[in-house]
C-alpha positions as CSV (number, residue, x, y, z in Angstrom):
1,X,76.8,-159.1,-123.3
2,X,77.9,-157.0,-120.3
3,X,76.6,-153.5,-119.6
4,X,79.6,-151.2,-119.7
5,X,77.9,-147.8,-119.2
6,X,74.7,-145.9,-118.9
7,X,74.7,-142.3,-120.0
8,X,72.1,-140.0,-118.4
9,X,71.2,-136.9,-120.5
10,X,69.7,-135.0,-117.6
11,X,66.5,-133.1,-117.7
12,X,63.4,-135.0,-116.7
13,X,62.9,-138.6,-116.1
14,X,61.2,-139.1,-119.4
15,X,64.5,-138.5,-121.2
16,X,66.0,-141.7,-122.5
17,X,69.3,-143.0,-121.1
18,X,71.9,-144.5,-123.5
19,X,72.9,-148.1,-122.4
20,X,76.1,-149.5,-123.9
21,X,76.9,-153.2,-123.9
22,X,79.8,-155.3,-125.3
23,X,80.5,-159.0,-125.7
24,X,82.1,-160.5,-122.7
25,X,84.7,-163.3,-123.1
26,X,85.9,-165.5,-120.3
27,X,88.4,-168.2,-121.5
28,X,87.3,-170.5,-118.6
29,X,83.7,-170.6,-119.7
30,X,83.0,-173.2,-122.5
31,X,79.9,-171.2,-123.7
32,X,82.0,-168.1,-124.1
33,X,84.6,-170.1,-126.1
34,X,82.0,-171.3,-128.5
35,X,80.5,-167.8,-128.9
36,X,84.0,-166.3,-129.5
37,X,84.6,-168.7,-132.4
38,X,81.8,-167.2,-134.5
39,X,81.4,-163.7,-133.0
40,X,84.7,-162.5,-131.5
41,X,83.4,-159.1,-130.6
42,X,80.4,-156.9,-130.7
43,X,78.8,-153.8,-129.2
44,X,75.3,-152.6,-128.7
45,X,74.0,-149.1,-127.9
46,X,70.4,-148.4,-127.2
47,X,68.3,-145.5,-125.8
48,X,65.9,-146.6,-123.2
49,X,63.3,-144.7,-121.1
50,X,61.5,-147.8,-119.7
51,X,62.0,-147.6,-115.8
52,X,61.7,-151.4,-115.5
53,X,64.6,-151.9,-117.9
54,X,66.7,-149.2,-116.3
55,X,66.2,-150.9,-112.9
56,X,67.5,-154.2,-114.3
57,X,70.3,-153.1,-116.6
58,X,73.2,-151.9,-114.4
59,X,76.9,-151.6,-115.3
60,X,78.7,-154.9,-114.8
61,X,75.6,-157.0,-115.2
62,X,75.6,-159.6,-118.0
63,X,72.7,-160.5,-120.4
64,X,72.0,-162.9,-123.2
65,X,71.1,-161.2,-126.5
66,X,68.7,-163.2,-128.7
67,X,67.7,-162.4,-132.2
68,X,64.3,-163.7,-133.3
69,X,63.3,-163.1,-136.9
70,X,60.0,-161.4,-137.5
71,X,58.0,-162.1,-140.6
72,X,57.4,-159.2,-143.0
73,X,53.6,-159.7,-142.5
74,X,54.1,-158.9,-138.8
75,X,56.1,-155.8,-139.5
76,X,53.6,-154.2,-141.9
77,X,51.5,-151.4,-140.6
78,X,47.8,-151.8,-140.6
């Protein structure tokens, strides 16, 4: 996915920023071709206030997005 924009809501530095990403497709890249066959498009919006993440995720940069299933036992509050 590629970062398309980061929206700053102003105020103080603790306010989260909205990061928008979308699927990137380059016909010349075999991996992109395989991905496009099963997931032709997609978007992700997330609100982030972690300075480390905000330093890394910049418009135009690309990232893999991985989904790892979490067991229900792990998700339960103790």
